[in-house]
C-alpha positions, 0 to 999 in steps of 0.5 A: 500500500506504500506505492500507488501507481497511475495504473492503479487509479480507478477510472474517473481520476484520483484526487484534486487533479490540479494538485497532483503530479501525473496522477502520482503522490503529492510531495510531503510538503504539498497539502491534501484536499480533504473531506470530513464525513461526520462533522460533529462529535468525534468528527470535530477532533479528526477534522481539526487534527488534519486541518493543522497541515491539510486543506479541508474543502468539503464536509458532510453531516445529516445534523446541521446543529451537531456540525455547526461549530465545525461548519463555522471553523471552515466557512469555505468548505462545501457543506452537504447532508448526504455524503453521496452527493459530496462524492458526486459533486466534489469527487475530483476536488478531494484526495482523502476523507475522514469517516467519523459518523456512527458505526453503522455507516462506517463501512459504507462511507469508507467503501464509497471513498476507496472505490473513488480512489480516496485515502481513508481515515475511519474511526473505530471500530472500523465497521459494525459487522465482520463481513464489512470488515472483510470487505474493507480489508480487501478493498484497501488492497484492491484500490491501493489507498492509504488507510488508518483506523482511529485507534490512537493506541496503536501509535503510542510509545507504551504499546510498542514498549509492551510488544518489546517486553513480551517479545523479549521473553521477560514475562515468559509465555503469555497464556492469559490476558484481561482487559476492562472498561468502565463503559457504558456506565454514565456515558450512555444507558444500557439496561433492561429499562431502556426503550427508544421513545418516538419523537419529533425530528429536529428541523436541523436533522435529516433523519433518513440520512442519519439512518442511512442503510439501517432498517427503517424506523421512526425517529427517536432522540434515544438513538442520536448523539452517543446513545446509538452505541447501545443499539445493535443496529447502529453500534457495538456497545462498549466493545465498539467504543473501547476495545479497539483502544484497549485490545490494540496492544494485546493484538499487536504484541501477541499477534492475535488473529482467528480465535477458535471460540468466543463466549459471553460468559457473563450477561447482567441486565439483558435487554430487548432493545440494547446490549446488556448492562454488563458483560464478560466476553472470552475469546480462545486463540490457538497457538501462533508460531512460538506463542502458546494458546491464549485466553483473552477476557473482556470485562465492561461496565466496571465500577472498580478496578478488577482484582487478579491473583498476583496483583498486590491489593491497592496497586493500580493496573491499567489507568485511573479511568478504569480502562486497561489490560493485564498480560499474564505470563509464566514469568511475570505480568505487565499492564497498560492503560487504555491507549497502551500508555504507562506500560509497566511490570506488575508488581510495579516495584519490579520496574526499579531495577528493570531495563527496558528491551532495546527498541525493535519497532519504529516510533510513530510521528502521531496517529494522524500524521502517520496516516497523512504521511502514508497518503503522500507516499510514505510508509503504510500507517500503523493501523492500516486496514490490512492490520485493523481489518483482521483485528476488528473481525475477531473483536466483533465476534464478541459483539455477536456473542453478546447477542447469542447465548452459549460458546460459539465455535469459529471457523476462520477459513470458512468465515462462519460459526460451526454451531450457531446459525443465529450467530451466522445471521449477525455476520453481515448487515441487511441494507435497506431498499435504496442503499448500496454498499458499493 
């Protein structure tokens, strides 16, 4: 993905023709013309970060009120409610896009962009379903564009240090990992009492556009803003919100891919409408090269720091915001925070005399800069879709496990569960009439 030849450019051109040289890459000093799909919420920080060095020329958001501050910040950018119209009318003027809409539209927007030769920065969890993640992984390779998922921990110093400690053998063979988060908690409601109540569509919102390719339904204020994360048709719960961050370091360090099973082993407060109030999810991974088989357990809706054998009582693991991971090896343990930061041995007193392994991984210039550099012909970004796609595929199996009881056996070669048709039906979305994925 580091080289995009003119012959690989789809018919219709690539980017802003006036700023490209023979349909090749831009100079590192030449600015990209960019569009932001999703200009409110998380889109604010994504767009602002890229605007520090690049041109923001077009913006799309179905909610004018939600996007108002971003629209004011970039008065000269063309504004759209429908991202499809943005691509139709601005396609020849843009080189790259940020995708920061709710989860259910991530894959569709990203695919539209890649088919048109646009580089893509797509917010985590990349996609809502496993099938969509497979499609984006293949499309990124097919179209040769620079891609990045918005899981900033992949760029952190601590994540790379964790990898180097694990690979050095200093904590021995890692056969168990635990990861946890305080979400959903007070961030959005998830409990048996939650039920979406119909409401009047705000005058600033295009509800049909917000709904996108999801099944038709009446507007409810309970779906919009961050609350959509609780609903399986729109989001992926706490897994979609936080696992791409917290599980990123284990994924990188332990080369995780293709689990053999997944099970939701704890389901407190199940609901007709939303994900359970609290869950515990367990993935089983086979041996990977010299690395032994491993069990990874996810704990969400934590109200206090989890306790594990060997961790001194009162010693903080993860970070102070109740997000983190713990690697358990046969010679020792390490813990990291939400973004892989603050990597340290446990008990932490072991750090006094510990000498960190020699660095073997290059360090990132920053998550956005990593991607922008790739857009201009530099090295592939650290969480490009060839990395993020397979990661998200196994992670999203956990989202299915929250909705289907029992231990689900996964056949990675066939891309399906061997013991549950109910689970298999959740691998791929259903697109409502009038919408197409690609």
